[in-house]
N, C-alpha and C positions, 0 to 999 in steps of 0.2 A: 643084529645090531652091527656086527663087524662088516657085513656086506654093505649096509647103507653107508657106513663111514668110508669104506674103500671106493664105493661108487661116487661119493661126494668128492673125493680126491681126484678122481678121473676127470670130473667136470672142470677142474682148474689146471688143465695142462698148459705148458708154455705156448703152444700154438694159439691158444685163445687169449693170451696176455698181449696187450698192446705195447708199443715201444716205450711209452711212459712208465708202464709197470716194470719193464726190464731195467730201466734206468734207476728206479727206486729200490730194487732188490739187490742182494749181494751176489749178482751174477755178472759175468763179463759182458761187455758191449763193444761195438765198433764205432770208431769216430774218424773224421777226416783231419789229418794233420796238415796245417797250413804253414807253420813255422816250427822249427826245432832248434834246440840248443840256443835259445835266446834268453836274455836276462829278464827278470820279472817286470822291470820298468818298461822295457820295450814291448813285452808281451801285453801289458795292460794298455799301452798306447794303441797297439794293433787292434785290440778288442774294442776300444772306444771308436776307432775308425770304422770297423766292421759294423758295429751297431748303428752308428750315424748314417751308414749307407744301407740300412735295412736288414742286415744279417744278424738277427737277434740270438742265434744259437751258438755264437762264438764264446769260447771259454779258455781260461788258462789252466793247463794241466801240469802240475809239478809233482815229480816223483824222484826221490833221491836227489841227485844233482842236476836232473834234466827238467827244463821248463819248455813246454810246447804250447803253441796256440792251436786249438782244435775247434772243430765245428760239428755240432750235432752228436746225438747218441742213437745208435741204430742196433736193432736186435741181430741182424745178420750182416755179413760182409757184402752180400749182394745189395741190400738196401743202402748201405754206405756208398758203394760204387755207383749206384743209380743216382744218388744225391750229388756225388762228385761230378758226374757227367752233366747234370743239370746246371751246375755252377761253373763249368769249365770256361765259359765265355768271360768270366771275371778274372782279371789278371792275378788276383790273390789265390785263386784255386788252380791255376795252371800247373804248378808243381806239387799239388796236393797228393797225398797218399793215404791209404787206409791203415789204421792201427787197431788191433784188438787190445782193449784195456782189461786186464785180468780183474777178477773179483777181489774185493778188499778183504 
């Protein structure tokens, strides 16, 4: 019985979990920072503009006294970097950088 249980756990390794699963669990993830140290009102305006232009993954990330506009949730820094390169032609991503958001 113990061997079956441990085998079952092996089947659910993080490599098989998709990015959505990573975002919903209490693990860290990577995101693209588009604006940092902005007030919440301006951050929400920025998000509305992003979404109006088709960038649906924009969010406001507030922690302590820091408010950031971020884009996407990625399992690895490499995935986030790839997404950033894809969007570099848009002026809002030109100064973007990758941030690892720690688990909560």
